[in-house]
C-alpha positions as CSV (number, residue, x, y, z in Angstrom):
1,M,1.2,16.7,19.5
2,T,0.2,15.6,22.7
3,S,-1.1,12.1,21.4
4,Y,2.0,11.4,19.4
5,K,4.1,12.1,22.4
6,L,2.2,9.7,24.3
7,L,1.9,6.9,21.8
8,F,5.7,7.1,21.3
9,S,7.1,7.1,24.6
10,G,4.7,4.4,25.6
11,L,5.6,2.4,22.5
12,W,9.3,3.3,22.1
13,T,10.9,3.4,25.2
14,S,9.4,0.9,27.6
15,G,10.2,2.9,30.8
16,R,13.7,3.4,29.7
17,S,15.5,7.3,29.8
18,S,14.6,8.3,26.3
19,W,14.4,11.4,24.2
20,I,11.2,12.6,22.2
21,N,12.3,14.7,19.0
22,Q,9.8,17.5,17.9
23,L,10.6,17.4,14.0
24,H,8.1,19.6,12.2
25,G,6.2,18.9,14.9
26,G,6.0,15.1,14.8
27,V,8.2,12.9,17.2
28,S,11.2,10.0,16.9
29,G,12.4,7.5,18.9
30,R,15.3,7.0,21.6
31,C,19.0,8.2,21.6
32,R,21.4,5.6,22.8
33,S,25.0,4.9,22.8
34,S,26.9,2.1,21.4
35,S,29.7,0.8,20.6
36,S,31.9,3.2,18.0
37,F,32.6,0.4,15.6
38,S,29.0,-0.9,15.5
39,P,27.6,-1.3,12.1
40,R,25.4,1.9,11.7
41,V,22.6,1.1,9.6
42,C,20.2,3.7,8.1
43,I,16.5,2.7,6.7
44,V,14.8,5.1,5.0
45,G,10.9,3.8,5.4
46,G,9.5,2.5,8.5
47,G,6.7,0.4,6.8
48,P,6.9,-3.5,6.4
49,A,9.7,-3.4,4.6
50,G,11.7,-1.4,6.8
51,F,11.1,-2.9,9.9
52,Y,11.4,-6.5,8.8
53,T,14.9,-5.4,7.2
54,A,16.0,-3.9,10.5
55,Q,14.6,-6.6,12.2
56,H,16.8,-9.3,10.1
57,L,19.8,-7.2,10.9
58,I,19.6,-6.7,14.3
59,R,19.0,-10.4,14.8
60,A,21.6,-11.6,12.3
61,R,24.4,-9.0,14.1
62,Q,24.4,-8.4,17.6
63,D,26.3,-5.1,17.2
64,A,24.0,-3.7,14.4
65,V,22.5,-0.5,15.3
66,V,20.1,0.6,13.1
67,D,17.8,4.0,12.8
68,I,14.7,4.4,10.6
69,Y,13.2,7.3,9.6
70,E,10.3,8.1,8.3
71,R,8.0,11.1,6.3
72,L,5.0,10.3,8.4
73,P,4.8,11.1,12.4
74,V,4.0,7.6,13.3
75,P,5.5,3.8,11.8
76,F,4.3,0.8,10.4
77,G,3.3,2.2,6.6
78,L,0.8,0.6,4.6
79,V,0.2,-1.8,7.6
80,R,-1.4,1.1,9.4
81,F,-3.0,3.1,6.5
82,G,-3.5,0.2,3.6
83,V,-4.8,-2.6,4.9
84,A,-8.6,-2.4,5.2
85,P,-10.3,-1.9,9.0
86,D,-12.1,-5.3,8.6
87,H,-8.7,-7.2,8.4
88,P,-7.5,-6.6,11.7
89,E,-5.9,-9.9,11.7
90,V,-3.3,-8.6,8.9
91,K,-2.0,-5.7,11.2
92,N,-1.3,-8.0,13.9
93,V,2.3,-7.8,12.5
94,M,2.4,-4.2,14.1
95,N,3.3,-6.3,17.2
96,T,6.6,-8.0,15.6
97,F,7.3,-4.3,14.5
98,T,6.8,-2.8,17.9
99,Q,8.8,-5.4,19.5
100,T,11.6,-4.7,17.3
101,A,11.3,-1.0,17.7
102,K,11.7,-1.6,21.5
103,L,15.4,-3.0,20.8
104,S,18.0,-1.0,22.3
105,R,19.9,-0.8,19.1
106,C,17.1,0.5,16.9
107,S,15.6,4.1,16.8
108,F,12.7,5.7,14.8
109,Y,12.5,9.1,13.9
110,G,8.9,10.2,12.6
111,N,8.1,13.3,10.5
112,V,11.6,13.3,8.6
113,N,11.4,13.5,4.7
114,V,14.5,12.6,3.4
115,G,14.9,13.7,0.2
116,K,13.5,17.3,1.5
117,D,14.6,17.7,5.2
118,V,17.8,16.0,4.9
119,S,19.8,14.4,1.6
120,V,20.8,10.6,1.4
121,E,24.1,11.7,0.5
122,E,24.3,13.1,4.2
123,L,22.8,9.9,5.6
124,Q,25.6,8.3,3.3
125,Q,28.0,10.4,5.2
126,A,26.3,9.6,8.8
127,Y,26.1,5.7,8.4
128,H,27.9,3.0,7.1
129,A,25.0,2.0,4.8
130,V,22.0,3.3,3.9
131,V,18.5,1.4,3.0
132,L,16.1,2.6,0.9
133,S,12.6,1.2,2.0
134,Y,10.2,4.1,1.6
135,G,7.6,2.1,-0.4
136,A,5.2,3.2,-3.6
137,E,4.0,6.7,-2.8
138,G,2.6,7.3,-5.9
139,N,-0.2,6.3,-7.9
140,R,-0.2,5.0,-11.8
141,T,-2.5,7.6,-13.5
142,M,-5.1,5.9,-16.0
143,G,-3.9,8.5,-18.7
144,V,-7.4,9.2,-20.1
145,P,-9.1,12.5,-20.1
146,G,-11.4,13.6,-17.2
147,E,-9.1,12.1,-14.3
148,D,-8.9,15.1,-12.7
149,L,-12.2,15.9,-12.3
150,A,-14.1,15.9,-8.8
151,G,-15.1,12.5,-8.1
152,V,-12.6,10.3,-9.5
153,H,-10.0,9.4,-6.7
154,S,-7.0,7.1,-6.8
155,A,-7.3,3.9,-4.2
156,K,-4.1,4.8,-2.4
157,D,-6.2,8.3,-1.2
158,F,-9.4,6.6,-0.7
159,V,-8.1,3.9,1.4
160,G,-5.8,6.5,3.1
161,W,-9.2,8.7,3.2
162,Y,-10.8,5.7,5.5
163,N,-7.9,4.6,7.2
164,G,-6.9,8.1,8.8
165,L,-4.0,8.7,6.6
166,P,-3.3,12.4,7.3
167,S,-2.3,13.9,4.2
168,C,-6.0,12.1,2.9
169,R,-8.1,13.2,5.8
170,K,-9.4,16.3,3.9
171,L,-10.5,14.1,1.2
172,S,-14.6,13.9,1.5
173,P,-15.5,11.5,-1.1
174,D,-18.8,12.5,-2.3
175,L,-20.6,9.5,-1.8
176,G,-24.2,10.7,-3.0
177,C,-24.5,8.7,-6.1
178,E,-26.1,5.2,-6.6
179,T,-23.4,3.4,-8.3
180,A,-19.5,3.6,-8.5
181,V,-16.8,2.3,-10.8
182,I,-13.6,0.8,-9.4
183,L,-11.0,0.4,-12.1
184,G,-8.8,-2.6,-11.4
185,Q,-9.3,-6.0,-10.0
186,G,-6.9,-6.4,-7.1
187,N,-7.5,-7.2,-3.6
188,V,-7.7,-3.1,-2.8
189,A,-9.9,-3.0,-5.1
190,L,-12.0,-5.3,-3.5
191,D,-11.3,-3.7,-0.5
192,I,-12.9,-0.7,-1.5
193,A,-16.1,-1.7,-2.9
194,R,-16.8,-4.0,0.7
195,I,-16.1,-1.1,2.8
196,L,-18.5,1.0,0.0
197,L,-21.2,-1.6,0.5
198,S,-20.6,-3.2,3.8
199,P,-23.5,-2.6,6.3
200,I,-22.7,0.2,8.9
201,D,-23.2,-2.0,11.8
202,L,-20.2,-4.2,10.5
203,L,-18.1,-1.3,9.9
204,K,-18.8,0.5,13.4
205,K,-17.1,-2.6,15.0
206,T,-13.7,-1.8,12.8
207,D,-11.1,0.6,13.6
208,I,-12.3,2.7,10.6
209,T,-11.7,6.4,11.2
210,Q,-14.7,8.3,12.6
211,P,-15.3,10.9,9.9
212,A,-15.4,8.1,7.0
213,L,-17.8,6.1,9.2
214,E,-20.4,8.8,9.3
215,A,-20.1,9.6,5.5
216,L,-20.4,6.1,4.7
217,A,-23.7,6.0,7.0
218,E,-25.0,8.5,4.9
219,S,-23.8,7.0,1.6
220,R,-26.4,6.4,-1.6
221,V,-23.8,3.8,-3.4
222,R,-25.8,1.0,-3.7
223,R,-24.2,-0.6,-7.0
224,V,-20.3,-1.1,-7.3
225,L,-18.8,-2.1,-10.6
226,I,-15.3,-3.6,-10.4
227,V,-13.5,-3.3,-14.0
228,G,-11.1,-5.1,-15.7
229,R,-9.0,-5.1,-18.8
230,R,-8.6,-8.7,-18.9
231,G,-10.9,-11.9,-18.3
232,P,-12.2,-14.2,-15.5
233,I,-8.9,-16.1,-15.7
234,Q,-6.7,-13.4,-15.3
235,I,-8.1,-11.1,-12.4
236,A,-5.7,-10.1,-10.0
237,C,-7.9,-10.7,-6.6
238,T,-7.0,-13.8,-3.9
239,I,-9.9,-16.0,-3.6
240,K,-10.0,-15.0,0.5
241,E,-11.2,-11.7,-0.8
242,L,-13.2,-13.0,-3.6
243,R,-15.0,-14.8,-0.8
244,E,-15.9,-12.1,1.2
245,M,-17.3,-10.4,-1.6
246,V,-19.6,-13.5,-2.1
247,K,-20.6,-13.7,1.5
248,L,-21.0,-10.0,2.4
249,P,-24.6,-9.0,4.1
250,D,-27.1,-7.5,2.2
251,T,-25.5,-7.9,-1.2
252,R,-25.7,-9.9,-4.3
253,P,-23.4,-10.4,-7.5
254,E,-24.6,-9.3,-10.7
255,M,-22.1,-10.7,-13.6
256,L,-22.7,-10.7,-17.2
257,A,-22.6,-14.3,-18.4
258,A,-21.1,-13.2,-21.4
259,D,-17.9,-12.4,-19.9
260,F,-17.2,-16.3,-18.7
261,E,-17.9,-18.1,-22.3
262,G,-15.2,-20.2,-23.1
263,V,-14.1,-19.9,-19.4
264,A,-14.8,-23.3,-18.2
265,E,-13.2,-25.3,-21.0
266,A,-10.2,-23.0,-20.4
267,L,-9.5,-24.2,-17.0
268,K,-8.5,-27.2,-17.0
269,D,-4.8,-26.1,-18.4
270,V,-4.9,-23.9,-15.6
271,P,-2.6,-24.1,-12.2
272,R,-4.8,-25.4,-9.2
273,P,-4.8,-21.6,-7.4
274,R,-5.7,-20.0,-10.1
275,K,-8.3,-22.9,-11.0
276,R,-10.0,-22.9,-7.4
277,L,-10.3,-18.8,-7.6
278,T,-11.7,-18.9,-11.1
279,E,-14.2,-21.4,-10.4
280,L,-15.7,-19.5,-7.5
281,L,-16.0,-16.8,-9.7
282,V,-18.0,-18.8,-12.3
283,K,-19.8,-21.0,-9.7
284,T,-21.1,-17.1,-8.3
285,A,-21.8,-15.5,-11.6
286,L,-23.4,-18.3,-13.7
287,E,-24.3,-21.6,-11.3
288,A,-28.2,-21.3,-9.8
289,P,-27.7,-21.0,-5.7
290,D,-29.5,-22.8,-3.3
291,E,-32.9,-21.7,-2.0
292,K,-31.4,-19.9,1.3
293,E,-29.0,-18.2,-0.9
294,Q,-31.6,-17.0,-3.5
295,E,-33.7,-16.0,-0.5
296,R,-30.6,-14.0,0.8
297,R,-29.7,-12.7,-3.0
298,R,-33.7,-11.5,-3.4
299,K,-33.7,-9.2,-0.4
300,A,-30.2,-7.5,-0.7
301,S,-30.1,-3.9,-0.9
302,R,-26.9,-3.4,-2.7
303,S,-25.2,-5.1,-5.5
304,W,-21.4,-5.4,-6.9
305,A,-20.1,-7.0,-10.0
306,F,-16.8,-7.8,-11.8
307,R,-16.9,-6.3,-15.6
308,F,-14.1,-8.1,-17.7
309,Y,-12.8,-7.0,-20.7
310,R,-13.2,-3.5,-20.2
311,S,-10.8,-0.5,-20.6
312,P,-11.4,3.4,-19.3
313,V,-11.0,5.8,-22.4
314,E,-12.7,8.9,-21.0
315,I,-14.1,9.9,-17.9
316,L,-17.5,11.5,-18.7
317,T,-18.3,15.1,-17.1
318,S,-21.4,16.4,-15.6
319,P,-23.6,19.3,-17.6
320,E,-21.4,22.3,-15.7
321,G,-18.3,20.2,-16.5
322,T,-17.0,20.1,-13.1
323,R,-17.6,16.5,-11.9
324,A,-17.8,13.0,-13.2
325,A,-20.9,11.7,-14.6
326,G,-19.9,8.3,-16.0
327,I,-17.1,6.5,-17.7
328,R,-16.6,5.1,-20.9
329,L,-15.1,1.6,-21.6
330,A,-13.7,0.2,-24.7
331,V,-14.4,-3.5,-24.8
332,N,-11.3,-5.4,-25.3
333,R,-10.3,-8.9,-26.8
334,L,-7.7,-10.8,-25.4
335,E,-4.6,-12.0,-27.5
336,G,-2.8,-15.1,-26.0
337,S,-3.7,-17.4,-23.4
338,G,-3.8,-17.5,-19.3
339,E,-1.9,-15.3,-17.2
340,G,0.1,-13.6,-20.5
341,A,-2.9,-13.0,-22.1
342,R,-2.7,-9.2,-23.6
343,A,-6.3,-6.8,-23.9
344,V,-6.4,-5.5,-27.0
345,L,-8.9,-2.6,-27.6
346,T,-11.7,-3.0,-29.9
347,S,-14.0,-0.1,-31.7
348,E,-16.8,-1.2,-29.2
349,V,-17.2,1.0,-26.2
350,E,-20.2,1.7,-23.9
351,D,-21.0,3.7,-21.1
352,V,-21.8,3.4,-17.5
353,A,-23.4,6.2,-15.3
354,C,-21.8,7.0,-12.4
355,G,-20.7,9.6,-9.7
356,L,-17.7,8.0,-8.1
357,I,-14.8,6.4,-9.4
358,I,-11.8,5.0,-8.2
359,S,-8.5,4.2,-10.2
360,S,-7.0,1.1,-8.4
361,I,-4.6,0.1,-11.1
362,G,-1.6,0.1,-9.1
363,Y,0.9,2.0,-6.8
364,K,4.2,2.8,-8.0
365,S,7.5,4.0,-6.3
366,I,8.8,7.8,-7.1
367,S,12.2,9.4,-7.0
368,I,13.1,11.0,-3.5
369,D,16.9,12.1,-4.4
370,P,18.4,12.8,-7.5
371,S,21.5,11.3,-6.1
372,V,20.0,7.8,-6.2
373,P,19.9,5.6,-9.2
374,F,16.0,5.4,-10.6
375,D,14.6,3.7,-13.4
376,N,11.7,5.6,-14.2
377,R,10.4,3.1,-16.6
378,K,10.0,0.3,-14.2
379,A,9.5,2.9,-11.3
380,V,12.5,1.0,-9.1
381,V,16.0,1.8,-8.0
382,P,17.8,-0.6,-9.9
383,N,19.4,-3.3,-8.0
384,E,20.8,-7.1,-7.9
385,M,19.5,-8.8,-4.5
386,G,19.4,-5.8,-3.1
387,R,22.2,-3.7,-3.7
388,V,21.9,-0.5,-5.5
389,Q,23.6,-0.6,-8.9
390,Q,26.5,1.9,-9.0
391,A,26.4,3.1,-5.5
392,A,28.1,1.6,-2.6
393,G,27.1,1.2,0.6
394,L,23.4,1.8,-0.7
395,Y,20.6,-0.7,-0.6
396,C,17.3,-1.1,-1.1
397,S,14.3,-3.5,0.0
398,G,10.4,-3.4,-0.4
399,W,8.4,-2.3,-3.1
400,V,10.8,0.3,-4.1
401,K,13.1,-2.8,-5.1
402,T,10.8,-4.8,-6.8
403,G,7.6,-2.8,-7.8
404,P,4.5,-3.3,-5.8
405,T,3.5,-6.9,-5.9
406,G,2.8,-9.7,-3.7
407,V,1.6,-9.9,0.1
408,I,3.2,-9.2,3.3
409,A,5.0,-12.6,3.7
410,T,6.4,-11.4,0.0
411,T,7.8,-8.0,1.6
412,M,9.4,-9.9,4.4
413,N,11.2,-12.4,2.4
414,N,12.3,-9.8,0.4
415,S,13.5,-7.5,2.8
416,F,15.1,-10.2,4.7
417,D,17.1,-10.9,1.1
418,T,18.5,-7.2,1.3
419,A,19.6,-7.5,4.7
420,R,21.6,-11.0,4.1
421,S,23.2,-9.1,1.1
422,L,24.3,-6.3,3.2
423,M,25.5,-8.4,6.0
424,D,27.3,-10.5,3.5
425,D,29.2,-7.2,2.2
426,I,30.3,-6.3,5.8
427,D,31.8,-9.9,6.1
428,S,33.3,-9.8,2.6
429,G,34.8,-6.3,3.6
430,T,32.9,-4.9,0.4
431,L,31.4,-2.5,3.0
432,D,33.7,-1.2,5.4
433,V,32.4,-0.5,8.7
434,S,36.0,0.1,10.5
435,A,35.5,4.1,10.6
436,V,33.7,5.9,12.9
437,K,30.5,7.0,12.0
438,P,28.1,9.4,13.8
439,G,24.8,8.1,12.9
440,A,21.7,9.5,14.1
441,Q,23.6,12.4,16.1
442,S,24.8,14.0,13.1
443,I,21.2,14.1,11.3
444,R,19.9,15.5,14.6
445,G,22.4,18.2,14.2
446,L,21.4,18.7,10.4
447,L,17.9,18.8,11.5
448,E,18.1,21.3,14.2
449,T,19.8,23.7,11.7
450,R,17.2,23.8,8.8
451,A,13.9,23.0,10.8
452,N,14.4,24.9,14.2
453,V,13.8,21.2,15.8
454,M,13.5,21.2,19.5
455,F,14.6,18.5,21.6
456,L,13.0,17.5,24.7
457,Q,14.2,15.0,27.3
458,E,11.4,12.8,29.4
């Protein structure tokens, strides 16, 4: 509790008179007075989408007052808990978010679980507008027998474990096996592979959590397979992430030449960014390296590889039937070409012995309140330019708006678009801001009543 209080008093108050709210053992931001006719906007979610939305609203309207409510005790969401610890440059955006949070018209309230502690309808009564920016808390499941066995983890949980996400601190993955299999070939999959195989001296220079560092120091994982259902031309990672794998110290790539048949010929019709990525992949897999690289690979004690045209069909169990001991993969064929190609299972299967399986096939948003429209098939809040359909005064931004896609810059543009839609509605009169709204004052009263919340003045 003390650490949270110190963090927020320094981060949010910047020397001004402030309140620290103990919400279910957590803390919140500063209370402040403002014009009674100021548009009061509530943002649900303190990750990148939430802060980018707040930033744009506050910069564009000098009278806007924004309160951010977050389920976790601390802000910044996936930037804090989802970015690989050896990518500190990506986390620099937290400095921008901190500047937004320091503004007198922005407050952060941590450890408030919207949908449980307070409903969206209650937020709508307290604010002129509510923006849903809570991201993608759920995991896409593989839908195969055995995926609930010990030794099988979602990428979200595994990443949360090494980044210190409170809900994942007790994960304790078993790293006592030689081979790990990661399902999915996006940037998150490569982040996990890199963390599993990185020399411990490199990890010590990052902000990885101490328990994860100690576990990885004792890890016996020496081989990581990164499995995808389609081919090299459809791989989902970026060239930056691939280069990092290729150059990772004390590792060597071990690909299957058969996975690259016909790829070189197909590249002539591929867009340039995709072409450059695939060419690096082909070069790494098939071309003989120079003497220096040959020597480096020869001395490497660990290996990694992409396995293409494979889909999981079953997790194989240990003799006692409680742990994962391997994975059965179906060999696929592709129908169509380019990025629109579709993987089709064949009757051929292959078994891979492994003790650690990580599913990195994507996050998904979930419904947090029955009063909010939600498309269960697409796992998004149905919207038009961020305006929630058939719900006046309700908006959405980030992954709950579009699905889990893109990078930080994608989320920024997505969130700015939602903020512009909201401001356009205020300017046109579609969103009525003439009535006085109590904002956080009303919500604090509700939380005090329901959760024995205490307010402490600094």
